[in-house]
N, CA, C and O atoms as a GROMACS GRO file, in nm:
protein
  612
    1MET      N    1   3.383  -1.774   3.179
    1MET     CA    2   3.467  -1.744   3.064
    1MET      C    3   3.451  -1.595   3.029
    1MET      O    4   3.341  -1.540   3.039
    2ASP      N    5   3.558  -1.534   2.990
    2ASP     CA    6   3.560  -1.393   2.953
    2ASP      C    7   3.461  -1.365   2.840
    2ASP      O    8   3.453  -1.442   2.744
    3SER      N    9   3.386  -1.256   2.851
    3SER     CA   10   3.284  -1.224   2.750
    3SER      C   11   3.346  -1.197   2.613
    3SER      O   12   3.283  -1.224   2.511
    4LYS      N   13   3.470  -1.145   2.610
    4LYS     CA   14   3.535  -1.122   2.480
    4LYS      C   15   3.565  -1.255   2.411
    4LYS      O   16   3.549  -1.267   2.290
    5ILE      N   17   3.607  -1.354   2.487
    5ILE     CA   18   3.635  -1.486   2.431
    5ILE      C   19   3.506  -1.547   2.375
    5ILE      O   20   3.506  -1.604   2.267
    6ILE      N   21   3.398  -1.534   2.450
    6ILE     CA   22   3.269  -1.586   2.404
    6ILE      C   23   3.227  -1.515   2.276
    6ILE      O   24   3.175  -1.578   2.184
    7THR      N   25   3.249  -1.384   2.270
    7THR     CA   26   3.217  -1.307   2.149
    7THR      C   27   3.295  -1.359   2.030
    7THR      O   28   3.239  -1.377   1.921
    8TYR      N   29   3.425  -1.385   2.049
    8TYR     CA   30   3.507  -1.437   1.940
    8TYR      C   31   3.463  -1.577   1.898
    8TYR      O   32   3.456  -1.607   1.779
    9ILE      N   33   3.432  -1.662   1.994
    9ILE     CA   34   3.387  -1.798   1.962
    9ILE      C   35   3.259  -1.793   1.879
    9ILE      O   36   3.248  -1.861   1.777
   10LYS      N   37   3.163  -1.713   1.924
   10LYS     CA   38   3.037  -1.700   1.848
   10LYS      C   39   3.063  -1.642   1.709
   10LYS      O   40   3.007  -1.689   1.610
   11SER      N   41   3.149  -1.541   1.703
   11SER     CA   42   3.178  -1.476   1.574
   11SER      C   43   3.244  -1.572   1.476
   11SER      O   44   3.220  -1.564   1.356
   12ILE      N   45   3.327  -1.661   1.526
   12ILE     CA   46   3.393  -1.759   1.440
   12ILE      C   47   3.296  -1.871   1.401
   12ILE      O   48   3.295  -1.916   1.287
   13LEU      N   49   3.214  -1.914   1.497
   13LEU     CA   50   3.123  -2.026   1.469
   13LEU      C   51   3.019  -1.993   1.362
   13LEU      O   52   2.982  -2.081   1.284
   14VAL      N   53   2.971  -1.869   1.358
   14VAL     CA   54   2.866  -1.835   1.261
   14VAL      C   55   2.910  -1.864   1.118
   14VAL      O   56   2.843  -1.942   1.050
   15PRO      N   57   3.020  -1.805   1.068
   15PRO     CA   58   3.057  -1.837   0.929
   15PRO      C   59   3.101  -1.982   0.910
   15PRO      O   60   3.075  -2.041   0.804
   16VAL      N   61   3.167  -2.041   1.009
   16VAL     CA   62   3.211  -2.180   0.996
   16VAL      C   63   3.091  -2.273   0.986
   16VAL      O   64   3.091  -2.365   0.904
   17ILE      N   65   2.989  -2.250   1.067
   17ILE     CA   66   2.869  -2.335   1.062
   17ILE      C   67   2.794  -2.314   0.931
   17ILE      O   68   2.749  -2.411   0.869
   18ILE      N   69   2.780  -2.189   0.889
   18ILE     CA   70   2.713  -2.163   0.761
   18ILE      C   71   2.787  -2.235   0.648
   18ILE      O   72   2.726  -2.302   0.565
   19GLY      N   73   2.920  -2.221   0.646
   19GLY     CA   74   3.000  -2.289   0.544
   19GLY      C   75   2.986  -2.440   0.551
   19GLY      O   76   2.978  -2.507   0.448
   20GLY      N   77   2.982  -2.493   0.672
   20GLY     CA   78   2.966  -2.638   0.689
   20GLY      C   79   2.831  -2.688   0.641
   20GLY      O   80   2.823  -2.792   0.576
   21VAL      N   81   2.726  -2.614   0.672
   21VAL     CA   82   2.592  -2.652   0.627
   21VAL      C   83   2.584  -2.648   0.474
   21VAL      O   84   2.532  -2.740   0.411
   22VAL      N   85   2.637  -2.542   0.416
   22VAL     CA   86   2.637  -2.532   0.269
   22VAL      C   87   2.718  -2.648   0.210
   22VAL      O   88   2.677  -2.708   0.111
   23GLY      N   89   2.830  -2.680   0.271
   23GLY     CA   90   2.911  -2.793   0.225
   23GLY      C   91   2.833  -2.923   0.225
   23GLY      O   92   2.843  -3.003   0.132
   24LEU      N   93   2.754  -2.945   0.330
   24LEU     CA   94   2.671  -3.066   0.337
   24LEU      C   95   2.562  -3.065   0.229
   24LEU      O   96   2.530  -3.169   0.170
   25ILE      N   97   2.506  -2.948   0.204
   25ILE     CA   98   2.401  -2.937   0.101
   25ILE      C   99   2.457  -2.968  -0.038
   25ILE      O  100   2.395  -3.040  -0.116
   26ILE      N  101   2.574  -2.911  -0.068
   26ILE     CA  102   2.626  -2.924  -0.204
   26ILE      C  103   2.705  -3.053  -0.228
   26ILE      O  104   2.730  -3.089  -0.343
   27PHE      N  105   2.746  -3.122  -0.122
   27PHE     CA  106   2.832  -3.240  -0.136
   27PHE      C  107   2.782  -3.341  -0.239
   27PHE      O  108   2.859  -3.385  -0.324
   28PRO      N  109   2.654  -3.379  -0.235
   28PRO     CA  110   2.607  -3.478  -0.334
   28PRO      C  111   2.609  -3.428  -0.478
   28PRO      O  112   2.598  -3.507  -0.572
   29PHE      N  113   2.622  -3.298  -0.496
   29PHE     CA  114   2.616  -3.239  -0.630
   29PHE      C  115   2.753  -3.196  -0.683
   29PHE      O  116   2.764  -3.143  -0.794
   30MET      N  117   2.858  -3.218  -0.604
   30MET     CA  118   2.992  -3.171  -0.642
   30MET      C  119   3.038  -3.241  -0.769
   30MET      O  120   3.048  -3.364  -0.774
   31ASP      N  121   3.067  -3.163  -0.870
   31ASP     CA  122   3.114  -3.218  -0.997
   31ASP      C  123   3.245  -3.152  -1.041
   31ASP      O  124   3.286  -3.167  -1.156
   32TYR      N  125   3.310  -3.081  -0.951
   32TYR     CA  126   3.432  -3.006  -0.982
   32TYR      C  127   3.536  -3.093  -1.053
   32TYR      O  128   3.595  -3.051  -1.153
   33ASN      N  129   3.559  -3.213  -1.001
   33ASN     CA  130   3.662  -3.302  -1.058
   33ASN      C  131   3.624  -3.357  -1.196
   33ASN      O  132   3.710  -3.412  -1.265
   34PHE      N  133   3.499  -3.343  -1.235
   34PHE     CA  134   3.454  -3.395  -1.364
   34PHE      C  135   3.442  -3.288  -1.471
   34PHE      O  136   3.405  -3.315  -1.585
   35LEU      N  137   3.474  -3.165  -1.433
   35LEU     CA  138   3.464  -3.053  -1.526
   35LEU      C  139   3.598  -3.027  -1.593
   35LEU      O  140   3.704  -3.058  -1.538
   36GLN      N  141   3.593  -2.970  -1.713
   36GLN     CA  142   3.714  -2.921  -1.777
   36GLN      C  143   3.771  -2.813  -1.686
   36GLN      O  144   3.701  -2.719  -1.648
   37GLN      N  145   3.898  -2.827  -1.652
   37GLN     CA  146   3.960  -2.735  -1.557
   37GLN      C  147   4.045  -2.630  -1.629
   37GLN      O  148   4.116  -2.661  -1.725
   38PRO      N  149   4.037  -2.506  -1.582
   38PRO     CA  150   4.122  -2.402  -1.640
   38PRO      C  151   4.264  -2.410  -1.584
   38PRO      O  152   4.291  -2.479  -1.486
   39LEU      N  153   4.352  -2.340  -1.649
   39LEU     CA  154   4.487  -2.324  -1.597
   39LEU      C  155   4.475  -2.266  -1.456
   39LEU      O  156   4.388  -2.183  -1.431
   40LEU      N  157   4.559  -2.309  -1.367
   40LEU     CA  158   4.562  -2.263  -1.227
   40LEU      C  159   4.453  -2.323  -1.139
   40LEU      O  160   4.442  -2.285  -1.022
   41ALA      N  161   4.374  -2.416  -1.190
   41ALA     CA  162   4.271  -2.477  -1.108
   41ALA      C  163   4.336  -2.562  -0.998
   41ALA      O  164   4.415  -2.652  -1.027
   42PRO      N  165   4.303  -2.533  -0.873
   42PRO     CA  166   4.362  -2.612  -0.764
   42PRO      C  167   4.292  -2.746  -0.748
   42PRO      O  168   4.180  -2.764  -0.797
   43PRO      N  169   4.356  -2.841  -0.680
   43PRO     CA  170   4.289  -2.969  -0.653
   43PRO      C  171   4.170  -2.946  -0.559
   43PRO      O  172   4.173  -2.855  -0.475
   44SER      N  173   4.069  -3.028  -0.572
   44SER     CA  174   3.946  -3.008  -0.496
   44SER      C  175   3.968  -3.015  -0.345
   44SER      O  176   3.893  -2.952  -0.269
   45ILE      N  177   4.066  -3.090  -0.299
   45ILE     CA  178   4.094  -3.102  -0.155
   45ILE      C  179   4.131  -2.968  -0.092
   45ILE      O  180   4.114  -2.949   0.028
   46LEU      N  181   4.180  -2.876  -0.173
   46LEU     CA  182   4.222  -2.745  -0.123
   46LEU      C  183   4.103  -2.658  -0.079
   46LEU      O  184   4.117  -2.577   0.012
   47PHE      N  185   3.988  -2.674  -0.142
   47PHE     CA  186   3.875  -2.585  -0.116
   47PHE      C  187   3.825  -2.589   0.029
   47PHE      O  188   3.812  -2.482   0.089
   48PRO      N  189   3.798  -2.705   0.088
   48PRO     CA  190   3.750  -2.702   0.226
   48PRO      C  191   3.854  -2.648   0.324
   48PRO      O  192   3.819  -2.587   0.425
   49ILE      N  193   3.981  -2.670   0.295
   49ILE     CA  194   4.088  -2.618   0.381
   49ILE      C  195   4.091  -2.466   0.375
   49ILE      O  196   4.091  -2.398   0.478
   50VAL      N  197   4.093  -2.414   0.253
   50VAL     CA  198   4.098  -2.268   0.235
   50VAL      C  199   3.974  -2.202   0.293
   50VAL      O  200   3.983  -2.102   0.364
   51TRP      N  201   3.856  -2.259   0.264
   51TRP     CA  202   3.734  -2.197   0.313
   51TRP      C  203   3.726  -2.198   0.465
   51TRP      O  204   3.678  -2.102   0.524
   52THR      N  205   3.772  -2.303   0.528
   52THR     CA  206   3.772  -2.306   0.675
   52THR      C  207   3.859  -2.194   0.730
   52THR      O  208   3.819  -2.124   0.823
   53ILE      N  209   3.978  -2.178   0.674
   53ILE     CA  210   4.068  -2.070   0.717
   53ILE      C  211   4.002  -1.935   0.694
   53ILE      O  212   4.006  -1.848   0.782
   54LEU      N  213   3.942  -1.916   0.578
   54LEU     CA  214   3.878  -1.787   0.547
   54LEU      C  215   3.760  -1.759   0.640
   54LEU      O  216   3.741  -1.646   0.684
   55TYR      N  217   3.680  -1.861   0.671
   55TYR     CA  218   3.568  -1.841   0.762
   55TYR      C  219   3.616  -1.807   0.903
   55TYR      O  220   3.556  -1.725   0.971
   56VAL      N  221   3.724  -1.869   0.946
   56VAL     CA  222   3.781  -1.836   1.078
   56VAL      C  223   3.832  -1.692   1.079
   56VAL      O  224   3.806  -1.617   1.173
   57LEU      N  225   3.905  -1.653   0.973
   57LEU     CA  226   3.952  -1.513   0.964
   57LEU      C  227   3.834  -1.416   0.962
   57LEU      O  228   3.838  -1.311   1.025
   58MET      N  229   3.729  -1.452   0.888
   58MET     CA  230   3.609  -1.369   0.880
   58MET      C  231   3.549  -1.351   1.020
   58MET      O  232   3.511  -1.241   1.059
   59GLY      N  233   3.542  -1.461   1.094
   59GLY     CA  234   3.487  -1.456   1.230
   59GLY      C  235   3.573  -1.374   1.324
   59GLY      O  236   3.521  -1.297   1.405
   60ILE      N  237   3.703  -1.390   1.315
   60ILE     CA  238   3.794  -1.311   1.398
   60ILE      C  239   3.778  -1.163   1.366
   60ILE      O  240   3.771  -1.079   1.456
   61SER      N  241   3.772  -1.132   1.238
   61SER     CA  242   3.757  -0.994   1.193
   61SER      C  243   3.629  -0.932   1.249
   61SER      O  244   3.632  -0.820   1.302
   62TYR      N  245   3.519  -1.003   1.238
   62TYR     CA  246   3.392  -0.954   1.293
   62TYR      C  247   3.400  -0.949   1.446
   62TYR      O  248   3.348  -0.856   1.508
   63GLY      N  249   3.464  -1.049   1.505
   63GLY     CA  250   3.479  -1.054   1.651
   63GLY      C  251   3.556  -0.934   1.706
   63GLY      O  252   3.524  -0.885   1.814
   64ILE      N  253   3.656  -0.889   1.633
   64ILE     CA  254   3.730  -0.769   1.675
   64ILE      C  255   3.634  -0.651   1.688
   64ILE      O  256   3.636  -0.578   1.787
   65LEU      N  257   3.552  -0.634   1.587
   65LEU     CA  258   3.456  -0.522   1.590
   65LEU      C  259   3.354  -0.541   1.701
   65LEU      O  260   3.324  -0.447   1.776
   66LYS      N  261   3.300  -0.661   1.711
   66LYS     CA  262   3.195  -0.690   1.809
   66LYS      C  263   3.248  -0.674   1.952
   66LYS      O  264   3.181  -0.614   2.037
   67SER      N  265   3.366  -0.725   1.979
   67SER     CA  266   3.421  -0.721   2.115
   67SER      C  267   3.462  -0.580   2.156
   67SER      O  268   3.477  -0.552   2.275
   68ASN      N  269   3.479  -0.493   2.061
   68ASN     CA  270   3.515  -0.354   2.090
   68ASN      C  271   3.397  -0.258   2.069
   68ASN      O  272   3.416  -0.137   2.058
   69GLN      N  273   3.277  -0.313   2.063
   69GLN     CA  274   3.154  -0.236   2.043
   69GLN      C  275   3.162  -0.143   1.922
   69GLN      O  276   3.117  -0.029   1.928
   70LEU      N  277   3.219  -0.193   1.813
   70LEU     CA  278   3.231  -0.116   1.690
   70LEU      C  279   3.132  -0.159   1.583
   70LEU      O  280   3.133  -0.106   1.471
   71VAL      N  281   3.047  -0.255   1.616
   71VAL     CA  282   2.948  -0.304   1.520
   71VAL      C  283   2.827  -0.211   1.523
   71VAL      O  284   2.773  -0.180   1.629
   72ASP      N  285   2.786  -0.168   1.405
   72ASP     CA  286   2.665  -0.088   1.393
   72ASP      C  287   2.574  -0.155   1.290
   72ASP      O  288   2.606  -0.262   1.238
   73GLU      N  289   2.463  -0.093   1.260
   73GLU     CA  290   2.367  -0.153   1.167
   73GLU      C  291   2.428  -0.175   1.028
   73GLU      O  292   2.404  -0.278   0.966
   74ASP      N  293   2.506  -0.079   0.980
   74ASP     CA  294   2.570  -0.093   0.848
   74ASP      C  295   2.668  -0.209   0.845
   74ASP      O  296   2.673  -0.284   0.748
   75ILE      N  297   2.747  -0.224   0.950
   75ILE     CA  298   2.843  -0.336   0.959
   75ILE      C  299   2.766  -0.468   0.954
   75ILE      O  300   2.801  -0.558   0.878
   76ASN      N  301   2.662  -0.479   1.036
   76ASN     CA  302   2.584  -0.603   1.038
   76ASN      C  303   2.521  -0.633   0.903
   76ASN      O  304   2.524  -0.747   0.857
   77LYS      N  305   2.465  -0.531   0.839
   77LYS     CA  306   2.400  -0.553   0.710
   77LYS      C  307   2.498  -0.606   0.606
   77LYS      O  308   2.470  -0.706   0.540
   78ILE      N  309   2.612  -0.541   0.591
   78ILE     CA  310   2.708  -0.582   0.487
   78ILE      C  311   2.769  -0.718   0.521
   78ILE      O  312   2.791  -0.801   0.433
   79TYR      N  313   2.796  -0.741   0.649
   79TYR     CA  314   2.859  -0.868   0.690
   79TYR      C  315   2.764  -0.986   0.662
   79TYR      O  316   2.804  -1.084   0.599
   80TYR      N  317   2.642  -0.974   0.708
   80TYR     CA  318   2.549  -1.086   0.691
   80TYR      C  319   2.500  -1.099   0.547
   80TYR      O  320   2.470  -1.209   0.501
   81LEU      N  321   2.490  -0.988   0.476
   81LEU     CA  322   2.453  -0.995   0.335
   81LEU      C  323   2.560  -1.069   0.254
   81LEU      O  324   2.526  -1.156   0.174
   82GLN      N  325   2.686  -1.037   0.275
   82GLN     CA  326   2.790  -1.106   0.199
   82GLN      C  327   2.797  -1.254   0.239
   82GLN      O  328   2.826  -1.338   0.154
   83LEU      N  329   2.771  -1.286   0.365
   83LEU     CA  330   2.766  -1.428   0.405
   83LEU      C  331   2.654  -1.502   0.331
   83LEU      O  332   2.672  -1.614   0.285
   84PHE      N  333   2.539  -1.437   0.321
   84PHE     CA  334   2.423  -1.494   0.252
   84PHE      C  335   2.454  -1.514   0.103
   84PHE      O  336   2.426  -1.620   0.047
   85VAL      N  337   2.510  -1.412   0.040
   85VAL     CA  338   2.545  -1.420  -0.103
   85VAL      C  339   2.651  -1.528  -0.124
   85VAL      O  340   2.644  -1.604  -0.221
   86ASN      N  341   2.747  -1.535  -0.035
   86ASN     CA  342   2.851  -1.638  -0.042
   86ASN      C  343   2.789  -1.777  -0.036
   86ASN      O  344   2.821  -1.863  -0.119
   87ALA      N  345   2.700  -1.799   0.059
   87ALA     CA  346   2.639  -1.931   0.075
   87ALA      C  347   2.558  -1.971  -0.048
   87ALA      O  348   2.563  -2.086  -0.092
   88LEU      N  349   2.484  -1.876  -0.103
   88LEU     CA  350   2.402  -1.909  -0.220
   88LEU      C  351   2.485  -1.937  -0.344
   88LEU      O  352   2.442  -2.014  -0.431
   89TRP      N  353   2.603  -1.877  -0.355
   89TRP     CA  354   2.686  -1.901  -0.474
   89TRP      C  355   2.711  -2.050  -0.491
   89TRP      O  356   2.693  -2.104  -0.601
   90SER      N  357   2.752  -2.117  -0.385
   90SER     CA  358   2.782  -2.261  -0.395
   90SER      C  359   2.661  -2.342  -0.438
   90SER      O  360   2.673  -2.437  -0.516
   91ILE      N  361   2.545  -2.304  -0.389
   91ILE     CA  362   2.423  -2.375  -0.425
   91ILE      C  363   2.391  -2.352  -0.573
   91ILE      O  364   2.357  -2.446  -0.645
   92PHE      N  365   2.401  -2.227  -0.617
   92PHE     CA  366   2.376  -2.197  -0.758
   92PHE      C  367   2.474  -2.272  -0.849
   92PHE      O  368   2.434  -2.328  -0.952
   93PHE      N  369   2.601  -2.271  -0.811
   93PHE     CA  370   2.705  -2.329  -0.896
   93PHE      C  371   2.699  -2.482  -0.898
   93PHE      O  372   2.705  -2.543  -1.005
   94PHE      N  373   2.689  -2.544  -0.781
   94PHE     CA  374   2.698  -2.690  -0.775
   94PHE      C  375   2.563  -2.761  -0.781
   94PHE      O  376   2.550  -2.862  -0.851
   95VAL      N  377   2.464  -2.712  -0.710
   95VAL     CA  378   2.335  -2.782  -0.707
   95VAL      C  379   2.258  -2.756  -0.836
   95VAL      O  380   2.212  -2.851  -0.901
   96PHE      N  381   2.243  -2.630  -0.874
   96PHE     CA  382   2.164  -2.596  -0.992
   96PHE      C  383   2.244  -2.592  -1.122
   96PHE      O  384   2.187  -2.590  -1.231
   97LYS      N  385   2.377  -2.592  -1.109
   97LYS     CA  386   2.467  -2.588  -1.227
   97LYS      C  387   2.446  -2.462  -1.311
   97LYS      O  388   2.465  -2.464  -1.432
   98TRP      N  389   2.407  -2.355  -1.246
   98TRP     CA  390   2.388  -2.226  -1.313
   98TRP      C  391   2.522  -2.156  -1.320
   98TRP      O  392   2.545  -2.060  -1.247
   99ARG      N  393   2.610  -2.201  -1.407
   99ARG     CA  394   2.749  -2.154  -1.410
   99ARG      C  395   2.761  -2.006  -1.447
   99ARG      O  396   2.836  -1.932  -1.383
  100PHE      N  397   2.688  -1.961  -1.549
  100PHE     CA  398   2.701  -1.820  -1.587
  100PHE      C  399   2.635  -1.731  -1.482
  100PHE      O  400   2.692  -1.629  -1.443
  101PHE      N  401   2.516  -1.768  -1.437
  101PHE     CA  402   2.449  -1.693  -1.331
  101PHE      C  403   2.539  -1.686  -1.207
  101PHE      O  404   2.548  -1.582  -1.141
  102SER      N  405   2.605  -1.796  -1.176
  102SER     CA  406   2.696  -1.800  -1.061
  102SER      C  407   2.811  -1.701  -1.078
  102SER      O  408   2.857  -1.641  -0.981
  103PHE      N  409   2.856  -1.685  -1.202
  103PHE     CA  410   2.963  -1.588  -1.227
  103PHE      C  411   2.914  -1.446  -1.198
  103PHE      O  412   2.985  -1.368  -1.133
  104ILE      N  413   2.797  -1.412  -1.244
  104ILE     CA  414   2.740  -1.279  -1.214
  104ILE      C  415   2.722  -1.264  -1.063
  104ILE      O  416   2.752  -1.158  -1.006
  105TRP      N  417   2.674  -1.369  -0.999
  105TRP     CA  418   2.650  -1.368  -0.854
  105TRP      C  419   2.781  -1.346  -0.778
  105TRP      O  420   2.785  -1.269  -0.682
  106ILE      N  421   2.888  -1.412  -0.820
  106ILE     CA  422   3.014  -1.397  -0.749
  106ILE      C  423   3.075  -1.257  -0.770
  106ILE      O  424   3.148  -1.207  -0.686
  107LEU      N  425   3.043  -1.195  -0.883
  107LEU     CA  426   3.087  -1.056  -0.903
  107LEU      C  427   3.018  -0.965  -0.802
  107LEU      O  428   3.078  -0.871  -0.750
  108VAL      N  429   2.891  -0.993  -0.774
  108VAL     CA  430   2.819  -0.918  -0.669
  108VAL      C  431   2.889  -0.941  -0.535
  108VAL      O  432   2.908  -0.847  -0.457
  109LEU      N  433   2.926  -1.066  -0.508
  109LEU     CA  434   2.998  -1.097  -0.384
  109LEU      C  435   3.130  -1.021  -0.377
  109LEU      O  436   3.165  -0.968  -0.272
  110ASP      N  437   3.202  -1.015  -0.488
  110ASP     CA  438   3.328  -0.940  -0.491
  110ASP      C  439   3.306  -0.796  -0.445
  110ASP      O  440   3.381  -0.743  -0.363
  111VAL      N  441   3.203  -0.733  -0.500
  111VAL     CA  442   3.173  -0.592  -0.466
  111VAL      C  443   3.133  -0.581  -0.319
  111VAL      O  444   3.179  -0.490  -0.249
  112LEU      N  445   3.048  -0.671  -0.271
  112LEU     CA  446   3.006  -0.667  -0.132
  112LEU      C  447   3.124  -0.682  -0.037
  112LEU      O  448   3.130  -0.615   0.066
  113VAL      N  449   3.217  -0.769  -0.070
  113VAL     CA  450   3.333  -0.789   0.016
  113VAL      C  451   3.424  -0.666   0.015
  113VAL      O  452   3.482  -0.631   0.118
  114ILE      N  453   3.438  -0.602  -0.099
  114ILE     CA  454   3.516  -0.477  -0.103
  114ILE      C  455   3.451  -0.372  -0.013
  114ILE      O  456   3.520  -0.304   0.063
  115ILE      N  457   3.319  -0.359  -0.021
  115ILE     CA  458   3.248  -0.264   0.065
  115ILE      C  459   3.267  -0.303   0.212
  115ILE      O  460   3.293  -0.217   0.296
  116MET      N  461   3.255  -0.432   0.242
  116MET     CA  462   3.272  -0.479   0.379
  116MET      C  463   3.412  -0.445   0.430
  116MET      O  464   3.427  -0.397   0.542
  117ILE      N  465   3.514  -0.470   0.349
  117ILE     CA  466   3.651  -0.442   0.390
  117ILE      C  467   3.667  -0.293   0.422
  117ILE      O  468   3.726  -0.257   0.524
  118LYS      N  469   3.615  -0.209   0.337
  118LYS     CA  470   3.624  -0.064   0.360
  118LYS      C  471   3.557  -0.025   0.492
  118LYS      O  472   3.612   0.053   0.570
  119ARG      N  473   3.439  -0.079   0.516
  119ARG     CA  474   3.366  -0.045   0.640
  119ARG      C  475   3.437  -0.101   0.763
  119ARG      O  476   3.450  -0.032   0.864
  120PHE      N  477   3.483  -0.225   0.754
  120PHE     CA  478   3.555  -0.284   0.866
  120PHE      C  479   3.683  -0.204   0.893
  120PHE      O  480   3.713  -0.172   1.008
  121TYR      N  481   3.757  -0.173   0.787
  121TYR     CA  482   3.884  -0.101   0.800
  121TYR      C  483   3.863   0.036   0.864
  121TYR      O  484   3.946   0.082   0.943
  122SER      N  485   3.753   0.102   0.830
  122SER     CA  486   3.726   0.234   0.887
  122SER      C  487   3.701   0.227   1.038
  122SER      O  488   3.721   0.326   1.109
  123LYS      N  489   3.658   0.112   1.087
  123LYS     CA  490   3.633   0.093   1.230
  123LYS      C  491   3.757   0.040   1.303
  123LYS      O  492   3.786   0.079   1.416
  124ASN      N  493   3.830  -0.051   1.235
  124ASN     CA  494   3.948  -0.113   1.294
  124ASN      C  495   4.034  -0.168   1.180
  124ASN      O  496   3.990  -0.255   1.105
  125LYS      N  497   4.154  -0.116   1.167
  125LYS     CA  498   4.241  -0.153   1.054
  125LYS      C  499   4.263  -0.304   1.044
  125LYS      O  500   4.250  -0.362   0.936
  126LEU      N  501   4.297  -0.368   1.156
  126LEU     CA  502   4.322  -0.512   1.154
  126LEU      C  503   4.199  -0.589   1.108
  126LEU      O  504   4.210  -0.685   1.032
  127SER      N  505   4.083  -0.548   1.154
  127SER     CA  506   3.958  -0.614   1.114
  127SER      C  507   3.939  -0.609   0.963
  127SER      O  508   3.898  -0.708   0.902
  128GLY      N  509   3.969  -0.497   0.903
  128GLY     CA  510   3.959  -0.484   0.757
  128GLY      C  511   4.065  -0.566   0.686
  128GLY      O  512   4.036  -0.634   0.587
  129LEU      N  513   4.187  -0.561   0.735
  129LEU     CA  514   4.298  -0.632   0.670
  129LEU      C  515   4.280  -0.784   0.675
  129LEU      O  516   4.322  -0.854   0.583
  130LEU      N  517   4.217  -0.835   0.780
  130LEU     CA  518   4.195  -0.979   0.791
  130LEU      C  519   4.101  -1.032   0.683
  130LEU      O  520   4.094  -1.153   0.660
  131GLN      N  521   4.028  -0.942   0.616
  131GLN     CA  522   3.936  -0.983   0.510
  131GLN      C  523   4.004  -0.987   0.372
  131GLN      O  524   3.944  -1.035   0.276
  132ILE      N  525   4.126  -0.936   0.362
  132ILE     CA  526   4.195  -0.932   0.232
  132ILE      C  527   4.214  -1.073   0.173
  132ILE      O  528   4.190  -1.090   0.053
  133PRO      N  529   4.256  -1.174   0.250
  133PRO     CA  530   4.267  -1.309   0.190
  133PRO      C  531   4.135  -1.359   0.132
  133PRO      O  532   4.133  -1.426   0.029
  134TYR      N  533   4.026  -1.327   0.197
  134TYR     CA  534   3.892  -1.364   0.149
  134TYR      C  535   3.866  -1.298   0.013
  134TYR      O  536   3.822  -1.365  -0.080
  135LEU      N  537   3.894  -1.170   0.003
  135LEU     CA  538   3.873  -1.100  -0.124
  135LEU      C  539   3.960  -1.160  -0.234
  135LEU      O  540   3.913  -1.183  -0.345
  136LEU      N  541   4.086  -1.186  -0.203
  136LEU     CA  542   4.175  -1.245  -0.304
  136LEU      C  543   4.124  -1.382  -0.350
  136LEU      O  544   4.129  -1.414  -0.468
  137TRP      N  545   4.076  -1.461  -0.255
  137TRP     CA  546   4.025  -1.595  -0.289
  137TRP      C  547   3.901  -1.587  -0.376
  137TRP      O  548   3.889  -1.662  -0.473
  138ILE      N  549   3.808  -1.497  -0.343
  138ILE     CA  550   3.686  -1.492  -0.425
  138ILE      C  551   3.712  -1.428  -0.562
  138ILE      O  552   3.640  -1.457  -0.657
  139ILE      N  553   3.812  -1.343  -0.571
  139ILE     CA  554   3.851  -1.294  -0.704
  139ILE      C  555   3.906  -1.412  -0.785
  139ILE      O  556   3.874  -1.427  -0.903
  140PHE      N  557   3.988  -1.494  -0.722
  140PHE     CA  558   4.038  -1.615  -0.787
  140PHE      C  559   3.922  -1.709  -0.822
  140PHE      O  560   3.920  -1.769  -0.930
  141ALA      N  561   3.826  -1.722  -0.730
  141ALA     CA  562   3.709  -1.807  -0.755
  141ALA      C  563   3.626  -1.752  -0.871
  141ALA      O  564   3.565  -1.828  -0.946
  142SER      N  565   3.625  -1.620  -0.887
  142SER     CA  566   3.554  -1.559  -1.001
  142SER      C  567   3.619  -1.603  -1.132
  142SER      O  568   3.550  -1.636  -1.228
  143TYR      N  569   3.751  -1.602  -1.134
  143TYR     CA  570   3.825  -1.651  -1.252
  143TYR      C  571   3.790  -1.798  -1.278
  143TYR      O  572   3.760  -1.836  -1.391
  144LEU      N  573   3.794  -1.880  -1.174
  144LEU     CA  574   3.762  -2.022  -1.190
  144LEU      C  575   3.620  -2.041  -1.241
  144LEU      O  576   3.595  -2.120  -1.332
  145ASN      N  577   3.526  -1.967  -1.182
  145ASN     CA  578   3.386  -1.978  -1.221
  145ASN      C  579   3.368  -1.946  -1.370
  145ASN      O  580   3.306  -2.023  -1.443
  146LEU      N  581   3.421  -1.833  -1.414
  146LEU     CA  582   3.406  -1.794  -1.555
  146LEU      C  583   3.476  -1.895  -1.645
  146LEU      O  584   3.420  -1.934  -1.748
  147SER      N  585   3.595  -1.937  -1.609
  147SER     CA  586   3.670  -2.034  -1.690
  147SER      C  587   3.597  -2.165  -1.702
  147SER      O  588   3.588  -2.222  -1.810
  148ILE      N  589   3.544  -2.214  -1.592
  148ILE     CA  590   3.469  -2.340  -1.594
  148ILE      C  591   3.344  -2.326  -1.680
  148ILE      O  592   3.310  -2.416  -1.757
  149TYR      N  593   3.278  -2.213  -1.668
  149TYR     CA  594   3.160  -2.189  -1.754
  149TYR      C  595   3.201  -2.195  -1.902
  149TYR      O  596   3.137  -2.264  -1.982
  150LEU      N  597   3.305  -2.125  -1.937
  150LEU     CA  598   3.347  -2.118  -2.078
  150LEU      C  599   3.398  -2.252  -2.131
  150LEU      O  600   3.377  -2.285  -2.247
  151LEU      N  601   3.465  -2.328  -2.046
  151LEU     CA  602   3.522  -2.456  -2.089
  151LEU      C  603   3.420  -2.570  -2.091
  151LEU      O  604   3.443  -2.673  -2.153
  152ASN      N  605   3.307  -2.550  -2.024
  152ASN     CA  606   3.211  -2.660  -2.009
  152ASN      C  607   3.071  -2.626  -2.060
  152ASN      O  608   2.974  -2.688  -2.016
  153LYS      N  609   3.060  -2.529  -2.151
  153LYS     CA  610   2.927  -2.492  -2.201
  153LYS      C  611   2.870  -2.604  -2.287
  153LYS      O  612   2.759  -2.591  -2.338
   0.00000   0.00000   0.00000
């Protein structure tokens, strides 16, 4: 199999597997449907669909850089740091029910993703642009997080 294809497969599997593991961890603690919902709150079935798409786009974006030897230490640091922060948000929000802390945490994620997009874009425009849906979703998730905190204190 072509080494570029293997690079893309690995790049896609990393975020998808991390997201899947986090999903398994938080599943018994999911209380989204039992919380007061803000305006614009999507149905819970939408979340795993959207996140799977976003993780695949994230992997493709990283795979573009990796397959073209454009990954450096800074790219790796920001990419894996935002993945780590992303994974912990779900645990903080659903397992520990730290709603306000989770809001602060997701704001950190918002900033990290903006930095990641800038760095990816500087190496390869398409790689950066593929992260825009992720940024839009987590900005929306920030709104949901704060709203849920305020409605369910």
